[in-house]
N, C-alpha and C positions, 0 to 999 in steps of 0.2 A: 572586363569580364562579361558584362551584359551583351556587348556586340558579338562576342564569340559564341555565347549561348544562343543568341538570336539566329546567327548563321547556321549553327548546328541544328537547331530545332526546325528552321525553315527547310533545310536539306532533308531532315528526317521525315517531315510531312511530305515533301515532294517524292522522296524515295518510297515511302509507305504507299502512296497513291500509285506509284509506278509498278509496284510488286515485282521485285527481282533485283538482285544485287547490281548487275550491270546497268540495267535501266534506271535504278535508283541513283547510282553514281552519276550517270549522265544527266538525269533530271536535276539532281542537287547542284551539279557543276554549272548547268545552264541557268538555273535560278539564281545562283550566287553571282554569276557574271552580270546578269541583268540588274539584280538588286544593288550590287556594289557600283556598277556603272551609273545607275540613276542617282544614287546618293553622292557619288563622287562628282558628277556633273553639277548637281545642285550646290554642293559645297564649293566647288571650283568657281562657279559663277558668283557666289556670295563673297569670296575672299577679296578679289580686286575691288569690289564695290565698297569695301570698308575704308580703303585708302583716302578717298576724298573727304570722308566724314571725320577721320581722325588724322590731323596733321602729323602726329607723332609716327604714324605708320608710313608716311611718304618715303623715307629713306629705305624702307623695306619693300617697296613696290616690286623691284625685280624678283625678290624671293617669293613674294605673293604670286607673281605671275608664273614662276617656276612651280610653285605648289599647285597652282590651278591646272598645270599640265600633268603633274605627276600624281596628284591625289585621286583622280578617277581610276587610273591604272592600278594603284596600290590597293584601293578599296575593292576594286573588281576582282583582283587576284586573291585577296584575303577572303572575300565572300565566296568565291568559286571553290577554293580549296576546302574551306570549312564546311560549306554546304555539300560538297562532294563526299566528304567523310560522313556527314549526317545522312546523306542520301544512300550511301552504301549500307549504313546501319539500318536505316528505315526499310530499305529494300530487302535486307536479310530477315528482319523481323516480320515483314509482311509475307515473305515467301514461306517462312516457318509456321506462321499462324493459319495459313490457308490450306 
């Protein structure tokens, strides 16, 4: 629940600063892509590093490598979509209040 709220709030702030529904949507979308991609890359780099430390994870190494490829994409898309919604709302609020 907290990551969803974080993406929505980040998009809202980006949209509020952009002032306008379309610009807010785009600002939220771009901020979500960048934030999700950065978090995904950090987690993807950390997953395979766990395998040598924990011998029990060695049979799961192919799955960890697959997760390292898929995780940045999934987190980036999730962040982009939720931040775009927040950006749209923030842009609408900003355009109504000015």
